[in-house]
C-alpha positions in Angstrom: 0.6 -7.3 -19.8 1.5 -10.8 -21.1 4.8 -12.4 -20.3 7.3 -11.1 -22.9 9.5 -14.3 -22.4 8.2 -17.2 -20.4 11.0 -18.6 -18.3 10.1 -21.7 -16.3 13.0 -21.2 -13.9 11.1 -18.2 -12.5 8.3 -20.3 -11.1 7.9 -22.7 -8.2 5.3 -25.5 -8.5 4.1 -27.5 -5.5 3.2 -31.1 -6.4 1.0 -32.9 -3.9 0.3 -36.7 -4.2 0.5 -39.5 -1.7 2.0 -41.8 -4.3 5.8 -41.2 -4.5 6.0 -42.6 -8.1 3.5 -39.9 -9.3 5.6 -37.2 -7.6 8.7 -38.3 -9.3 7.0 -38.6 -12.7 5.4 -35.2 -12.6 8.5 -33.6 -11.1 10.6 -35.0 -13.8 8.3 -33.7 -16.6 8.4 -30.2 -15.1 12.1 -30.3 -14.2 13.1 -31.2 -17.8 11.8 -27.8 -19.0 13.2 -25.8 -16.1 10.5 -25.5 -13.5 11.4 -25.4 -9.8 9.4 -28.0 -7.9 8.7 -28.9 -4.3 6.8 -31.9 -3.1 4.3 -33.0 -0.5 2.9 -36.5 0.2 -0.1 -35.4 2.3 -2.5 -32.5 2.6 -1.0 -31.4 6.0 2.5 -31.5 4.5 1.3 -29.4 1.5 -0.1 -26.7 3.8 3.3 -26.5 5.6 5.1 -26.2 2.3 3.0 -23.2 1.4 4.0 -21.4 4.6 7.7 -21.8 3.8 7.8 -21.2 0.0 6.6 -18.6 -2.5 4.5 -21.1 -4.5 3.2 -20.0 -7.9 1.0 -23.0 -8.8 -0.2 -26.2 -7.1 -0.7 -29.6 -8.7 -3.0 -31.4 -6.2 -4.0 -35.1 -6.2 -7.8 -35.4 -5.7 -7.9 -38.6 -3.8 -5.5 -38.8 -0.7 -5.9 -40.5 2.7 -6.6 -38.5 5.9 -7.0 -35.1 4.1 -8.2 -35.4 0.5 -7.6 -32.9 -2.3 -11.0 -31.1 -1.9 -10.3 -30.5 1.8 -6.8 -29.1 1.0 -8.3 -26.9 -1.7 -10.9 -25.5 0.7 -8.3 -24.7 3.4 -6.1 -22.9 0.8 -8.9 -20.9 -0.8 -10.1 -19.8 2.7 -6.7 -18.4 3.5 -6.2 -14.8 2.1 -2.5 -15.4 1.9 -2.7 -18.3 -0.5 -6.2 -18.1 -2.1 -4.9 -16.6 -5.3 -2.5 -19.5 -6.1 -4.0 -21.5 -9.0 -4.8 -25.2 -8.2 -4.8 -27.9 -10.8 -6.2 -31.2 -9.7 -4.6 -34.5 -10.6 -7.2 -37.1 -11.0 -8.1 -40.5 -12.5 -10.9 -40.4 -15.1 -13.5 -42.2 -12.9 -13.2 -39.4 -10.3 -14.5 -36.7 -12.6 -17.8 -36.3 -10.7 -15.8 -34.9 -7.8 -14.3 -32.2 -10.1 -17.6 -30.3 -10.0 -16.9 -29.7 -6.3 -13.3 -28.9 -7.0 -14.2 -26.1 -9.5 -16.8 -24.7 -7.1 -14.0 -24.5 -4.4 -11.8 -22.5 -6.8 -9.7 -25.0 -8.7 -8.7 -23.7 -12.2 -8.2 -26.9 -14.1 -7.6 -30.7 -13.9 -5.2 -33.2 -15.5 -6.2 -36.9 -15.8 -4.0 -39.9 -15.1 -2.0 -41.3 -16.8 -0.3 -38.0 -17.4 0.5 -36.9 -21.0 3.6 -34.7 -20.8 2.5 -32.2 -23.5 -0.9 -31.7 -22.0 0.5 -31.3 -18.4 3.1 -28.7 -19.6 0.6 -26.8 -21.7 -2.0 -26.5 -18.8 0.7 -25.5 -16.4 2.1 -22.8 -18.6 -1.4 -21.5 -19.4 -2.3 -21.0 -15.8 1.1 -19.6 -14.8 0.8 -17.1 -17.6 -2.7 -16.2 -16.5 -1.6 -15.8 -12.9 1.3 -13.6 -13.9 -0.9 -11.4 -16.0 -3.5 -11.1 -13.2 -0.8 -10.2 -10.7 0.5 -7.4 -12.9 -3.1 -6.1 -13.3 -3.7 -6.2 -9.5 -0.4 -4.4 -8.9 -1.3 -1.8 -11.5 -4.7 -1.2 -10.0 -3.1 -0.9 -6.6 -0.6 1.7 -7.9 -3.4 3.6 -9.5 -5.4 3.6 -6.3 -2.3 4.9 -4.4 -1.7 7.5 -7.0 -5.3 8.7 -6.7 -4.7 9.4 -3.0 -1.6 11.5 -3.6 -1.0 15.1 -4.8 0.5 14.7 -8.2 3.2 17.4 -7.6 4.3 16.8 -4.1 3.5 13.1 -3.6 1.8 13.7 -0.3 -1.8 13.1 0.5 -4.2 15.1 -1.6 -7.0 17.1 0.1 -9.7 14.5 -0.3 -7.5 11.6 1.0 -6.2 13.7 3.9 -9.7 14.5 5.1 -10.8 10.9 4.7 -8.0 9.9 7.1 -8.7 12.8 9.4 -12.4 11.8 9.7 -11.3 8.3 10.7 -8.8 9.6 13.3 -11.4 12.1 14.6 -13.9 9.4 15.2 -11.3 7.2 16.8 -10.2 10.0 19.1 -13.8 10.3 20.3 -14.2 6.6 20.9 -10.8 6.2 22.7 -10.8 9.5 24.4 -7.5 10.6 22.8 -6.4 14.0 21.5 -4.7 15.1 18.3 -3.4 18.4 16.9 -4.1 19.9 13.5 -1.7 22.3 11.8 -2.4 24.4 8.7 0.7 25.7 6.9 0.9 28.5 4.4 4.0 29.1 2.4 4.6 32.8 2.8 4.4 35.1 -0.2 4.3 32.1 -2.6 2.8 34.3 -5.4 5.9 36.4 -5.3 8.0 33.3 -5.7 6.1 32.4 -8.8 6.3 35.9 -10.2 10.0 36.4 -9.5 11.4 33.0 -10.3 8.7 31.4 -12.6 6.2 28.6 -12.1 8.8 25.8 -12.6 10.8 27.1 -9.7 7.6 27.6 -7.8 6.9 23.9 -8.3 10.4 23.0 -7.2 10.0 25.1 -4.1 6.8 23.3 -3.2 8.5 19.9 -3.7 11.4 20.9 -1.6 9.2 22.4 1.1 7.1 19.2 1.4 10.1 16.9 1.2 11.8 18.6 4.2 8.7 18.5 6.3 7.9 14.9 5.4 11.4 13.8 6.4 11.0 15.7 9.7 7.5 14.3 10.7 7.2 11.2 12.8 5.9 7.9 11.6 2.1 8.0 12.0 1.7 11.7 11.4 -0.4 12.7 8.3 0.7 15.3 5.9 -1.5 16.6 3.0 -1.8 19.4 0.5 -4.8 21.5 1.4 -4.7 23.5 -1.9 -2.2 25.7 -3.7 0.5 26.7 -1.1 -1.5 25.6 1.9 -0.8 22.3 3.7 -2.2 20.4 6.6 -0.7 18.1 9.2 -2.5 15.8 11.7 -0.4 14.9 14.8 -1.8 11.9 16.7 -1.7 11.8 20.5 -0.1 15.2 20.5 -1.0 18.0 23.0 -0.9 21.7 22.2 2.6 22.3 23.7 4.2 19.5 21.7 2.4 20.6 18.5 3.8 24.1 19.0 7.3 22.7 19.3 6.8 20.7 16.1 5.5 23.8 14.3 8.4 25.9 15.6 10.9 23.3 14.3 9.2 23.3 10.9 9.4 27.1 10.7 13.1 26.9 11.5 13.7 24.2 8.9 12.0 26.1 6.1 13.7 29.4 7.0 17.0 27.6 6.8 16.3 26.4 3.3 18.2 27.9 0.4 17.3 26.8 -3.2 19.8 27.8 -5.9 18.3 29.6 -8.9 19.7 31.3 -12.0 19.3 34.7 -10.3 20.0 34.1 -6.6 19.2 31.6 -3.9 15.5 31.3 -3.1 14.6 31.7 0.5 11.2 30.6 2.0 9.3 31.0 5.2 6.1 29.4 6.4 3.2 30.5 8.7 1.5 27.8 10.8 -1.9 27.8 12.6 -2.4 25.2 15.3 -5.5 23.7 17.0 -6.1 20.8 19.3 -9.1 18.5 19.4 -11.6 19.4 22.1 -14.4 17.4 23.8 -17.1 19.6 22.3 -16.0 19.1 18.7 -18.5 17.3 16.6 -16.7 17.5 13.2 -13.1 17.6 12.0 -14.1 20.9 10.5 -14.4 22.4 14.0 -10.7 21.8 14.6 -9.8 22.9 11.1 -11.7 26.2 11.7 -9.7 27.0 14.8 -6.4 26.1 13.1 -7.4 28.4 10.3 -8.1 31.3 12.7 -4.7 30.6 14.3 -3.0 30.7 10.9 -4.6 34.2 10.3 -3.1 35.3 13.6 0.4 34.0 12.6 0.2 35.9 9.4 -1.0 39.0 11.2 2.1 38.8 13.5 4.4 39.1 10.5 4.5 35.5 9.1 7.4 33.1 9.5 5.9 32.0 12.8 3.3 29.7 14.4 0.3 30.6 16.5 -2.1 28.6 18.7 -5.0 29.7 20.8 -4.3 29.9 24.5 -0.5 29.9 23.9 1.9 32.5 23.0 3.0 32.5 19.3 6.1 30.6 18.4 
């Protein structure tokens, strides 16, 4: 995960020093090899620069009037938006005792005055490379975490992740006195699809099925794979009548699908069971059980339909 080619032009360095001559000197050293630089002559100005620029590294003078380098460092490291930006202190040799505090606050290095160009460039490159590698690692871990929450085939929430979300929304609905609806969907006669068209086409059918439904659902609705050809949808702030309308729309969308195959066009239908949260529910499983019973009724009525307790089937 190292940088294949280190390109200074890809990085922006904020230089903070109350002495203009030092800013010019350090800026010239960095500019000669291609770094982009921005400057601040005070701690307050430095903090404003951070808000307006995507800074990759900070060179920070330790001793400044009004707000010294340690105070600036502390403010930056206490801000989640900026705390990962590496800070290298610029200091005179007699100030080295203060560097202990600087490292405790999160500084990564220091450079002593008068500046030696080769040393300054080497330290800057080292910490920019380290930050870049760390950023790649964090992004990779984030992607892995996101992937662990998704069903590998359909790229919707897997069963475990869906019910973690559902538990949170169930508890929130109790606290806020709100309702939600739960739908269980079963792709009708999916085994026959696999037997007739093969498992690869069966996978394609599942991908198409979920893609159509995901594009239809509203922002804020949760869609997950329950297992095999069964899926679940959680509709926030949705009463039973509206949930039935949504289920009916989904039934129509799936019935209208036509997937070309080598033999003939593949047609699909879906059966949907619907349940709404009730005041007496103590677990998400209570609602799931009612939705499952409704799904059984939808299948009993010939499939390609939806069913909800207390309402006529769709």
